C-alpha positions, 0 to 999 in steps of 0.5 A: 384383809388389811394393809399397814394403812388400815385400809380393806383390801378386797379379793378383787383386787389380790386376784387383780395382781395374780391375773396380771402377773401369773405367766411371769410368777409361773415362768420364774417359778417353773425355772427354779423348779427344774434347777433346784431338781436338777441340782437334786440330781445332779449332787452326790448320794448321801448314805445314812448310818443309825445307831442308838443307845439308852443310858443306864442309869447307875443307882448308888446304894442308899445311905442310913438316912435314905435308906430310912427314909425310904422304908417310910414311903419318902423318895428321895431322888438320887437321879445324876444329870450326868446320866441322862439322855439330854447330856449324852446328846449334848455330848454327842454334839461337844466339841471334845467328842467331834475333834477325836471323831475327826482327827481319827482315821478311817478307811475308805474305798478309792478307786480301786483300792482303799484308803485310810485319812481323816475326816480332815482329809476325807471332807477336803477342808482347806485352811492354812493352820491344822488348827483351822483345818480341824475347825472346819471338819469339825463343823462339816461333821455337826452338819452331816450327823443328827441326835435325836431322844425319844421322850417315850423311852428316852433313847438317845438315836444318831445319824450319819451322812456322808458320801460313803456307806462304810464311812457313814457307819464307821464314824456312828461306831467311832462316835459311840465308842468315844462317848464309851471312853468318856464314860469309863474315863469320867467313873475311873476318875470319879472312882480314883478320887473317892477311893483316894478320899476313903483311903485317907479317911479310912487311915484317920477312922482306924487311928480313932478307932485303936485310940477308943479301944485302948481307953477301954483298956486303960480303963479296965486296968485301972478299974478292975471291979468297976461293976461294983459301981454305978458311975463306973459302969456308966463311964465303961459304957459311955467307953465301949459306946466310942468304940461302937461308934468308931467301929460302924465309921470305919467298916462303913469307909472300908467298904466304901474304899473296896467298893472304889478300888472295885468301880476304878478298874470296872469296863462295863459300858454305862450305855446299852446299845439298842442298834448297832451302827450297820452299813446303810442298804441303800442311799438317801432319797434325792428329793428332786420333786421336793426340792422343785415344789418348794423352789417353785411355791416360793419364788411365786409367793416371793413374786406376789408379795413383792407385786402386792406391795408395789401395786397396792401397799406403796400407793395407798401409803403415798395417798396417806401421806400426801392427805397429811399436809392437806389435813393440817393446811385445813386446821 
């Protein structure tokens, strides 16, 4: 073992420090353990409600080029980052979701009656302005929720702690509902934008298709016997190809338009529930013994480190600093 002065410290010196001060270290450690254990026993009990879900990845239909690549064994990534478990973990902890959760109304038991209030009132936050109270309630809720992701399955697990079992369950259910609403609004907004774009492009495609068809009709009117001329026949084939191409574009846009209309009114959930929030059967363990043990070890360790620095490290540093002027004078 070495100190900052690069000098060895023997085991006897370490044991000597412990022999000189073990009574005080143990006494203070026991006092801290009793205080920590007592606090853990007298503080209000908390109840934890859990819920878990799995994001459903929407695979859009492959386009022509992507489908052709897939036929040749080339995999083109189609994953949407907004459907990943990490996205939902951050969404559950986002300020927008938490603000909606704390502003919602919950029903909890109060003495012999049921009380309806928001988390701002239930958490008893104090603030001069409503905005400050909301911000403090959001911070309080952030400390009471936990979000984890299973690496093996991608399942997102949500936990909510509070002093009421019904409140824990209802807050967890509310957070899940807010995620569902966010998904529906996001999907509906995206589908609405796609529908509007497809509708505008469909109108242009229909006009272009009609123009190509009119060009064929005009060509046939001017050249009734075009099959007898190779040049006229080539012109006719070119016009027919243009009509076919315009028809394919029109059909594709028409399908996209109808698909966007269906997506806009879809109400199916984007997440699959694995575990619904339920009423907790028992409160969380108080952890009094663990708190007492941690407090005892922490106090003993801190005191030992302080005595070690005071009785071993500091004297050696002083000796080394005093030796520097003597060495300089000899030179």
